[in-house]
C-alpha angles and dihedrals in degrees: 000000000000121000120241093237092046091052094048093045091050093048091048091054092049093049093046090052089052090055097252103158097209096042100150095043091048092048090053093045093051094049091047087052092051092047092043093230131122115267090244090057091049090052088055091050091050089057093047094043129228143161139259120226116232096256092052091047090052092053090047094049089051093054092046090052090054091048089050087058086054099252102160114266089231092057090055095049094035093227141083126196117231122173103310094338137093107213127198111237138166143134112344099034134081111249109236114242128218092240090062089065086080089073091062090054089051092050091051090050093049092048095046112129095018113119097212111001123194112229128186124193113203116200093013100176107180090005091251100141097039094047094046091050092051092048093049096037105035094173091063122101102226127192128175137186133202127186101204114076094214093051090044089056090053091049092050090048091053092048091051093044091052096040093228121154101235126139109229115189129188113227147074119320090217092068103025126139102359089177089067097054112145091357104089123103099196132017116192126185142174097190127177105278111159110124113252109260094024098110113197116250097217111086090213089064101032097047104030114028110084113257092228088065095048116044123071097208100247143059091266093041092235104105095090096037091053092047089051089048090053090054090047090056089056092048098046125085115231105284092024118136133240118204117187134173120223141173116280087247091059098061090112103026099053096048089047091050091049091052089052091055088071094219099093140072131180092033109182137167127222133203126224128229090284090056092247122135105263116153141022127212125199134175121228109248114246 
């Protein structure tokens, strides 16, 4: 028999040697997943001591080996936390990041005071933003669109799992929801924005996130975001708000490009919890 602490310590060492930045946390999360207990409960068991039977240890070692090869942690557990939600994720969908949670805060701020706001999420991926908005703002009418059929299937699965009333369409953001033109209060988007040719360093992103969710279609990464912003301008009522995530290197270039579109006023950029530029807001010109 192998002790719980021995197993976690060994896994942590292996993951650290493989360059996994959150080695200890990942080792604990994977063992909690195998044991089907919350991570907090596993931490208690680690303090008290205990053993793993051989079959459980084999399953754990297998997951650790996959994580060592830089398969995303969320693919191995099948879930990703986002705000107050646990989302199903896996191959074929972009794994939602903690920094994207800022966009939900910005949506709630933009919709404050509206009795039943209409919110549209363009490029929804796993459905993270749209579903979080609906959970935290139940009075909102929320619609979302995703281009990639595999990602759309994940988003629909998350909606159904969570029982949230969100319309999730499969199609291009640039032509989505023509029936809502000039009637939307808030458009939010986390579009692909990585400059073409700038390959991500992290293997979890480079090798596992779908390319359609990563690259912005031009050397500056702004071609797709600006096309999505143009569609947002058609969807929004005068005075409606666009909220869009961007790379931390685009905190000046995207706001400047939006101002040049001529459809926006009150363009402002916002930093995430790490104080890095993360999202732009803009108001539809009257």
